[in-house]
C-alpha angles and dihedrals in degrees: 000000000000101000124107089235091061095055115099112243117319089123095153093051093046091052091049094050093048090049094052091052094047090049091050095245102137115157111213093224123034131173117208109197129189143090118302090241091060089067096251098150092041089055093050091049093047088050090053091049094049091047091059100034111121096209106036120182125209093269110020150006117286098240093214109071121096091257095054093047089056091047088053089068094032091239105115108143091227095049114090129184131207121183140150115282140175105238116230106198093179088061094038092241105139105130134061091249088062089063098041095112090054092043094050092049090048093052092047092051098039115037087167114047146135138210093278091052091058094044090054091046093056094038092238093173111176092347120107114228115223140157100257126228096248089059089079091068092051092049094049090048093051094047093051095054121097114272109253104210115320128106087231131021108223129204116189114197110192113204103002085185085074095058113122106246091243091052093046093052093047090055097052096092096048091045089053096043112016121177116278118290091014121132122192115201118190122192117200134183092185109032091171087069094052115106108267095230089057092049090053092054097053136067108239121227115188115211109205132206115287113266113260097236094048092048093046093051091048093052092049092049098044102036101029094232123150120267089247092054090044091054091050093049091046091055092051092045092054093208096318116122093197091053089049093053090047090051093051093049105021101218125227094254093056091046090051092047091052091051091049090049092050090049093048093051094044093049092048093047092050092042088231101168095179092056091044090058093047093051090047088054091051094047090047088059093062121093115268094249090050089050091054091046090052092052090049089050090052090053089051092052095047090051093047092047092053092050091043088069090069092062094225110138092194090064099049128080109192136124123237096269092050092045091052091053090047093060087071101027105043095077088067093059109072146142092284098058112015097093093046091048090053092047093050091050091047091048091050088052091053091049092053089050089053090053095247112166104285095212090056092046096052096040092049090047091054091052092051092048088054090066096041096051090057093062 
């Protein structure tokens, strides 16, 4: 799924990108920014395909030329991928090219994805995936080779915010002045975390949320749900296709997070120190990225429960299971504690990021919530 026609919505952006190529305006370094569920990577890949298609139409690649056929299997000799990995020295897998088979399979199976999707796919566990420092030498070597057959050699760097500082700094010169007919496409979910000197060298392209009507139509077509249900899911998803799919089939992680949240709030309300410690032990056993995701989920639910009290469906973004819980829980989130609850959860997330002992973080968080819930 790397054609413009397969991307949900985004018609204005697709037209803009096609027009720039046909007019010969092709910046050598571009930064696509937006959530994975908006289709940000798919748009960058469709752009690369269209750029090298030998028989372009007015709105998409042809799908039949030699270039398109190689893009279909993501194996064009002038298409290069860089992405976060978890190095496995014992298996001598330390560069992105060592993970190419897994990456190609992942892209074929998941046209819309985010960082957590990839971590789960490669079973990262407690390890943090990054783009290692030695990747810079491999990139520079590839980009200095002769182009095999394409009009443009394309390098797609997914999540430049995950570049090791040494790698990022080594790439500055080649991003600013790449070899002739070389295009570097970067795709970021958190552009604020990208090295400033990289940001200044790339043209930024903001990928916005999918339009409600387009997303709703797609959900009805692909999942066979009613228009009314599709409209409700679209509202909750807020333009994010991944969030919409999760809402339709609430995945195991979200169900687990909801159960953890319920237990945490219940233990804190009842001042059950023994259960607090047990839950802290369980949460400490999750991978670091999953711990951060859980704390972000908690912040989402606190915010939604506060807004739920105003009884305005247009303002809330919860699925049925979360909304059922909020009927009972929302009265405990009010003007006197909501800001402090959010701050405590955000601080806990920062501590997890800084590798503070997870058991201590979650137990301390539960104790602090005990005081706040009583306000």
